[in-house]
C-alpha positions in Angstrom: 14.3 -22.8 59.6 16.1 -19.7 58.3 15.0 -17.6 55.5 17.9 -17.2 53.0 20.5 -18.0 55.6 18.8 -15.8 58.2 18.6 -12.7 56.0 15.5 -10.8 54.9 14.0 -12.0 51.6 12.2 -9.6 49.4 8.7 -10.6 48.3 7.0 -9.4 45.1 3.6 -9.2 46.7 1.3 -6.3 47.5 -1.1 -6.4 50.4 -4.4 -4.6 50.2 -5.8 -3.7 53.5 -8.4 -1.0 53.9 -7.2 0.7 50.7 -3.6 0.6 51.8 -0.9 -1.1 49.7 2.4 -2.3 51.0 5.4 -4.3 49.9 7.2 -6.3 52.6 10.3 -8.3 53.3 10.3 -11.4 55.5 12.4 -10.7 58.6 11.9 -13.9 60.6 10.3 -17.3 60.3 10.0 -19.6 63.3 8.2 -22.8 62.4 8.4 -24.1 66.0 6.3 -21.1 67.1 4.2 -21.0 63.9 5.4 -17.3 63.6 6.4 -15.1 60.7 7.5 -11.4 60.8 7.3 -8.9 57.9 8.7 -5.4 57.6 6.9 -3.0 55.2 9.5 -1.3 52.9 7.3 0.4 50.3 3.7 1.6 49.7 0.9 3.7 51.1 1.8 2.8 54.7 5.3 4.3 54.4 3.6 7.7 53.6 2.3 7.8 57.2 4.7 5.6 59.2 8.5 5.7 59.7 8.5 1.9 60.3 5.8 -0.8 60.2 6.4 -4.4 61.3 3.8 -7.1 61.2 4.1 -10.4 63.2 1.7 -13.2 62.6 1.5 -16.2 64.9 -0.8 -19.2 64.6 -1.7 -21.3 67.6 -3.8 -24.5 67.6 -7.0 -24.2 69.7 -6.7 -26.1 72.9 -10.0 -27.9 72.3 -11.5 -28.9 69.0 -10.2 -28.1 65.5 -8.9 -24.9 64.1 -6.4 -22.3 65.2 -6.2 -18.8 66.6 -4.2 -16.2 64.6 -2.6 -13.3 66.4 -1.5 -10.2 64.5 0.9 -7.8 66.1 1.6 -4.4 64.4 4.6 -2.4 65.6 4.9 1.0 64.0 6.3 4.5 64.4 4.2 7.4 63.1 5.8 10.2 61.0 4.1 12.8 63.3 1.4 13.1 65.9 -1.3 13.9 63.3 -1.2 10.4 61.9 -3.9 8.1 63.2 -3.2 4.7 64.8 -3.8 1.9 62.3 -6.8 0.6 64.1 -8.7 -0.3 60.9 -5.9 -2.7 59.9 
């Protein structure tokens, strides 16, 4: 499945996470891997980071019901005085 012919699609959503607001675009969707990747383009996070990419992958548990969700944050800080986003 491709998003808009393989191109990024702007979303009109804001994410609140530890008092941080962000607007993202979807960069990739892979239904075979249950994976979606977002790039932050606006908001509080961009005041501290040059780039911020969030990848979310959902994997069914090997036993029983439910799934495991893995969040991967890739970011580049504006300078060394910025903390790592551990609270996210």
